[in-house]
N, C-alpha and C positions, 0 to 999 in steps of 0.2 A: 490491667491494661488501659481501660477507658480511665481510671483515676490517675493513671501515670501521666497520661496525654494531657488531662485538664490540668495537673499540677505544673507541667512544663510551661504549657501555653499560657497559664497565670503567670508563672515567675518570669516568662519572657515578656508577657505585656506590661509586667510591674516595672521592668527593667528598661523598656523602649522609649519611654519619655520622661520627663523630670516631675511635672506635676500639673495636672487640669486646673487653669485658674490663677498660676502664677507666672507673672511676666518679668522678664528680666530688666534690670535697671541699667543704664547705660551712665558711664562717667568720661567726663573730659578734664583735660588742663585747665586750671584757672585762665579766664581769658579768651579761652576757646569753646565755651560752654554756648556757643550762640545757637547749637544743633538744638532743636526742640526736645524736650525730654530728655537732656544729657545734664547730669549734675557734676559739680566740681567739687562739694565738700562731702566728704564721707562721715557719716555719723556713728558710733559707737553706742550701743545700748547695752545697759548691764541686766542681768537676771538675777532671781533669788539664789543664795547661798544655800549648798547642801553638803551633807557627808555621810560617807558610808557607816560611820559609827554612832550616827543620830538619825532618827526618823524625824527631826523637826528641822524644817528649811526656814532660813531667815532672810528678810529683805536685807537689799544691798546698803539701806541706810542706817540699819541696826547697828552695823559695826563702824559707824562713824568715818567711813571711806570719803574721798572728794566727791561732791555730789552737784548735781544742775538743778538749781532751783527753779530756775526761770521758765525751761520748756515744760510743755504739758506732755503728761505721761500717754503712750499708746494705749489704746482700749483693749482689753483683753476679751477673749470669748470664754463661754461657760466651761469649757475643758481645760482652759489654763488655769480659772480660778480654783476649780475642783483639785487640780494637781499642785495648786501652790505657786504659780509661776507669777513674778511680780515685775514685769518689763518696764524700766525707766531708763529715761535720756541720761548721758553722763558727759560730764566735762570733756572728754578725750574726743578732739574732731581733728580731723587731716583734711588736707587740700591733698587732692588726686596728684601722683606724681610729684609731690613735693617732700622731699624725705626732712626730718627734724631727727635731731641728736639731743639728747637729755633736756626735754622741754619739762619744764616745772608746771604741775598740775595745781597743788597747794601744800601747804604743811599744817600738820595736825599737831597741836601743843597739850600736854595733858601734865597735870600738877597731882601728883597722888595725895596732896595735902587737901585738895578740894574733893569733897565726896562725889558729886557728879562724874567729874573726871576720873577718879580712881574707879566709878563703875564701870565706865566707856572703857578704860584699859583693862580692867578685868574680864570684861566680855569679849574684847580682841583677843585676850591670852587664850579664853576657855574656845574661842574658835580655832587658833591654832594647834590647841592639845587635842581636838576633835578631829582636826584636818579638814575644816570646811572649804570648800572650793569655789572659786569665783565662776560665773558663766557668762561670758560677754558675747555680745551679737554684732556682726557686721554684716549688712546687706542681706539679712535674715540667714546667716550661715553663723554656726558656732566657731568663736575663735578657739583655735585648738594649741594644745601646748604636746609637741613631739618631741619623743624622748626614746633611746634604743633599750629594748628588752633583750631577753634571750634568744628569741625566735624572730627577731627582725625589729620594726620601729612600730610602737605605738602611740597613737594620736588620741590624747584626751580632750574631749570638749569642755574641759575645765581645767583652772590650774588653782595650786593652795593659796591661800592667803600668807601663810609662812609655815613654821615647823618648829619642833621643840627637841632640844638635846637634853636629856635626863641627867638626874644628878650623877649617875656613874658615866656620865660622859657618852652613853650610847644614842646616836642619833636616831629620831623617829621620822616616818613619812618621807616627806621630801629632803630633808636635811641630810640624807644619804649621797645628794648629787653633788655635793660641795665638800671638799675635806676641810676648808676653811671654817666650817660651822662646828666648830670645837671647844666652844665654851660651855662649860657644864652648867646645868639648871638654869638654860638661857632660851629665850625665844628668838627666833631670827626671822624678820618682816621682809616679805618680798615687796619692796617700796617701789621697784623700778621694773617696767615692762619693755621688752625690745619686740616691737610689732613688724612682722613682713606681712606684705599686702601682695597677693600674686593676682596677676590681671591677664586677661586675654583680649586681645585687638581683635574686633568682628572684621572679618574678610569681606571683601567686595560690598560692605555697606558702610555708609557715613554716619555710624552710630557710637562710634567713640569705642570705649573698652568695657568689659565685664569681669567684674571681682570672681574670682573661681577658688580662692582660699584666702584664710586669714590666719597665720599662725602667730604664736606668742612665745616668749622663753622670760619667766620670771627672774629678776635678780635682786640681790640686797645690796646697797652701798651705804655707807655711813656718810657720806657728804660732810666734810669739815665744817662748810659753810651752810647753814640750814637754808638761810633766805636766798642764795643763789646757788643751788646745787650743781654740780659738775660731775656727777656719777663717778667718784674716785673713793680711794678709801677702802678699808675692808667691809664685810658685810655687817648690815645694821642688826644687833641685838638688842635684848631687853632683857636684863635678869630678872629672874622670877620674883625675888624679893627687893625689887628697885623701889626706892623712895625718892622723892623730888620731883623735878620738871624732866619730862620726856619730849623730844621733837621726833615727828615722823616725816621727812620730806617725801611725796610721791612725785615721780618722774616717770616719764616715756621717751621713748625713740621709735621712729617710725621709718620703714624703707619700703620700696616699691619694686617688684621683679616680676617680669614678663614672662608668661609661662604659655608657650604654644601648642603644649600636649594636653591639656586640660581645657575641655569645653565646658560651657557653661551648665548644660543639661545635665553633665556627669560629675559635678564639683563637690557632690558629697562622697563619692566613691572612695575618696582617699581614707576618710575617716571610717567607713564601714568595712573596707578591706583590712583596716588594723586592729578591729576587734581581736582580744585575744583569742574568742571562743570560734571564729569563724569558719578556721580551717577543719577543726574537729566536729563542727556542727554537719558540716554536708554528709560525712560518712555515718554519723550517727543517727541521723533523721532517716537517711537511707536505710540503714540497718533497721530501725524500728518499724518503719513503713513495710518493709519485706515480711519482717517477723508477724506483724500484725495481719496484713494481706493474707499470709499463710494460714494464720489462725482463724480468721474469718472463713475462708475456704473450708477447713477443717469442720467448723461450726455447722456451715451451710450443708456440708456434705452429710455429716451425720443426721441432720434433721431431715434432709430430702430421703434418705435410706431409711432411717427408721420409721418415717411417717409413711412412706410409701408401700414398706413391708406390712405395716398395721393395717392399712386400709385396704391393700389387697386380701389379707387375711380375713378382715371383716365381710370382704365382698362375696367370698368362697362359702360363707355360711350357708348352711342348708335349711335350718329351720330356726325359731325363734328359741328352742330349747338349748341348741347350741351357743346362741349369743349371750344366754342368760347364764351359761356357765362360764363365759369369759371373764376377763379380770383386766383391770388397766383402766385408762383414760374414757373408754365408752360407758362404763359404770355411773360416772359422775355428770353424765349428761343433764340428769334432770335437777342438778344443784350448782353447776358450774356459772350460771348467770344469777344467783342470788347475791342480791346487794350485798355489799362489803359492810363490816362494822365500821363506824366514822366516816360514813360515804361522805359527809359534808366536807371534812377537812380534806380527804382525798381528792375531789372534785375541785375544791380551792388551789390546791397544790398543783394539780394538772393544769389549770386555766394559768396561774401564774408560771409554771414551767413554759406552757406554749410562748407566753409573751416572751421570756427571755430567749428560747430558741429562735424565733424569728428575727429578734433583735441582734443577735449574735450572728446568725447568717448573713443578714442584709449588710451589718457593720464589717464584717470580715470581707465580703464580696467588694464592698467600695474600697477598702483597704488594698485588696489585691490589684484593683484598677488604677491605685497610685494616688487616690484622692486624700488619703490620710495618712502620707508618708510623714517622717519626722520634720519636714520643712513646714508642712502646713499645721502649726503649733496648736495642739488642743483639740485638733480635729477630731481625733478617736473618739475622746469622751464625749464632747459636745453632740456627735453623730450617735453614740450608743444613749445617751440620755434622752435626748430628742425622740429618738425611734422608740425607747420604752415608752414615753408619754403617749406617744401616737398609737400603740398597740394595745390600749386598754380593752379595745373592741373584741379582738379573738380572744383576750383571756376571759373576758365576761361570757361571751359566746361558748366557749369549751367547758368551761365550770357550770354553767347552767344547764348545757345540755347532759352532759355527763350526770350530774345531780337529779336531773329529772328522769333519767334513764334507772337511775340507783333508786326511784320511787320516792324521792325526798319531796316534801311540800313546802318547807321553810324557805321560798324562795329570797326573801327580802334579807333573811340572814345569810344566806349563800351569796347574794350580791355584794353586800356590805363586806363580808369577809374577804371575798376576791379583790376588792378594791382598797382595803385596808390593812389585813393581816400581814403579808409578806412585805409590801411596800413600807407598812408602819415599822415593823420589826428592823428593817435595814435603816430606815431613817432616824429611828430611835439610837441605835447603834452608833450611827453617823454622827448625830448631835450631841452624843457623850464624848465621841472622840474630838468633836469640835470644841466643845468646852474645854478638854484638856489642852488644845492646841492655842485657844484664846487665852488660858491661864499662863502659857509659856510664851505668848508674845510672838508666837511664830507666823511668817507670812502664808502658811498653807492653812490656817484658820480663816474659815470663809466669812467675809462681811455678812453683816446682818442683813443688807439689801438682797444679796444673793440667796440667802437662805430663804427669805420672803418670796423670791422668784420662784424658787424650786418648789415651795409649797404650794404657789399658786399654779403651777405647771400641773401638779399633783391633783390639787384639789378642782381647779377649774377646766382641766384638759381630760388627763387620765381618768377620773373618776366618772365623770358623764359619758365618756366613751366606753368604760365598761359596764355602766348601766345600759347602756345601747345595745353592746353585744349580749348582755345577760337576756335583754327584752326579746331579742330574735331567736335567743337560745329556748328560752321558755316556750315561745309561740309556736316552734318548731316541735313535730311530734316526737317523741323520746325514741331512742334507737331500739328497733324491733329484733329480739332476740329468736334465733332459728328454733328453737326449742322451749316447750313451756317448763317453768320450776317448779318442782314439786313442793306440796304444801308441807311435808313433814321433811326436816333436814335430815341428809344420810349421816350415818355414823361414820366418824373417819377412823380407820384402823390404825393400828400402832405403828409410828414411823421408824424407819432406820435413821440413824445419825445424819447421813447425809441430805435427807429429805426433809429434816427438821427446818423451821423457818431461818433460825439463825446462823446455823453454818451454811446453808445455802446463800443466803444473802450475803455473808462474808466472801464465799468463794465468786459470787457473781461480780463485786467489784473489783477483783483483780485485772481480769482482763482488759477491760476499759483504762484503767490505770496506766497498764503497761504500755499502751499506746499514747499516753499523754505525758509520762513524767520527764523525758527528755525536753520536751517544748516547756513544760511548766518550770524546769531550772532557768530557762533563758526568760521567761516573762516574770520570774521573781527577781533575776538579776535586774532586769529593766525597770523594775518598780522600786526595789530596795538598794540596788547598787548603783543607780542612776546612769545605766548603761542603755544605748538606744536600741529599740527593738524595731526591724525592718524585715523581717522574713514571712510577709503576710500570705504569701503564696504556699509556703511550707504548713503555715498554721492553719489555712484553709483546709488544706488535704488532709492534714490530722483531725480538724474539725469533722470533716464527712466520714472520716474512718471511726472516730470516735462514737459516731451517731449510728453506724452500721453495727459495730462491736458492741455498743450497748444495746440494741434492738436484737442481735442474735444471740447474747449470752443471756438477756432476759426470756426470749422465747425457749432456748434449750433447757432452761432451770424450770421453766413453769411447765414444760411438757411432762419432764421427770417427776415433779410434784402431782401433775395431774395422773399420771400413771400410777403413782402411789396412792391414788383415790383421795388426795387432798384438794379441795377445790375451793379452797380459801386463796387464790391466785391475785387479786386485784391488788393489794397493799404490798403482796411479795413481789410482784412485777415492777412495782414503782421504787420498791426500796432495795431489789435487788442491784439495778445500775446506779441507782442514788448512792448507795455505799461508796461509791469511787469517792465522794466528797469527804468521806472519814478517811479514806487513804491520803486525800490531797491535804488534810489537816495535820495527818502525821507527817506527811513528807516537810508541810510548811514549819511544824515545829523542829524537825531535824534539820532543816535548812537555817533556820533561827541560830541554832547551838553549833553547827558545824561551819558555815559559811559565813555568817555575818559577824560583825565586831561590835554591833550595839550595846551600848552601855546607858544606864539610867533608866530610872522607874517609868517615867513618863513616855520614853521611846519604846520601852518593851510593851507597855498597855498599848499604846497605838499601833505597833506591829500585830498584836494578836487581834485587837479590836477590828482593825480593818482586814485580817485574814479570816476572821468568823463572817464578815460579810460577803467575801469571796467564797467561802465553804458554803453559805445558804443559798447564794446565787447558782452555784455549780450543782447542788443537790437538786435543787429545782428543775434546772436544765436536763442534768442525766435521768433524773427520774420520770 
């Protein structure tokens, strides 16, 4: 009940206000902008282009669209750079409440006999074939393309470059929206956009108007006169085997509509409410939470009843002889705190896991409060990276303290492994993925300067903090055990199938995975299918339940193993819930083949490369 109330409060709080730290911008008509902080010019920014059929995003200029050379690019934060966002100014500029019809932006001319022109045109055709989507931004809001679907209206925060009709005459992707797109083996280019900007006039305040929505409708016009386009003629298409000169005139129309119903603070709602999964998600998440809470209650009840019965039985013993005749977990008390094999590696994994656990908790907590909403671009990733760097101290402390408790003496090796092993594996994987992105010319390739900055954060901030944590961990006395460990290890009896290590570990990961797989689907959708993820309240609730379930499942299985007189519990307890990451990997492979349309070797390698990073982090976190 407490968890439900907490979740409801967090969700309610997240919806109660727009975003701390973002102020609204007011707009006035030209000539009436004497009001302080009131702008008359509306600027449109363009972001990278991406596709559900490829992992490789590209910058806007890579496709040779009309670009703005004179204006300075807005600065991007670390999270935006890591996600491959590249926001640039565009030549599309409007005056507030000043409609425009068929305004020419530029004309691009290509000659297929000229190799550079042919390469640009081929790249544009590749973009249309893979259904690459524009992402435009007005007043920090995505410009959306809204169209009818089976169960209502869907507002996509992107719109396609164009589309392709196959040699058999079958329209692909966006070509289905217009019956005139019927030329076989041809690419149709969306070279015109109708932009509708919705605004809300602020009542009782002389602050002008605020923009509450920007919607777009991509269109294709032949324009008989390329030099002075009039948005007439049939759709503009390019034959796949076209040779010679080809011109593409780019135009736009803009219209302004007053909307009294949408407030500035809730202007993202129409996008989030139209997401195709929203209505299904409420029931499925509720259902998942009820099942997991029920299972958690069952596990807790079994533990309490069984342990209570065992302890009561031991307390009723009349003599030492009776106790010696007993069997079960009491017999291994002299071996249960025996240091595990590979104690060094276990302590390093536990230190790194603690770092990731605290980072995830704090990041999700801030996300619930609204600080890391989709409007604050890149904030989620920036917050996670900065927290990870600053949390080197708990990682070093936990690893050192546990290693000392295991009786380890190679403290220098322990500190260095804590600081470099897990982060090093993640960075090496990330660096290889970055080399592939560089080779493909993608906008997601991290600039060399940013790579150096991340290395500097790691070596100059995280590593020294890990050393400080390890210093305090080794200085503190080791964890005292309540019983003395026997000098001679006890022989472990023959184990049944269920109490052997591997079956127990495999079973242990099922329950935690059961409580996250629905959320996992939406998280993978947001990463690979470019959908917005905004339900941080539910995610935080699932995070808490995951922690409880991992703990209870591990305790329960460890108890059964100790009852079977197998005292090698340390690694087993880590791997029992850590095995959830293996189910995560299996689910990611299933998701790749069943839900995604990714094509190309580079995209496939990138998908599995980034998935391995997520699996490792999840393994350390759950373990």
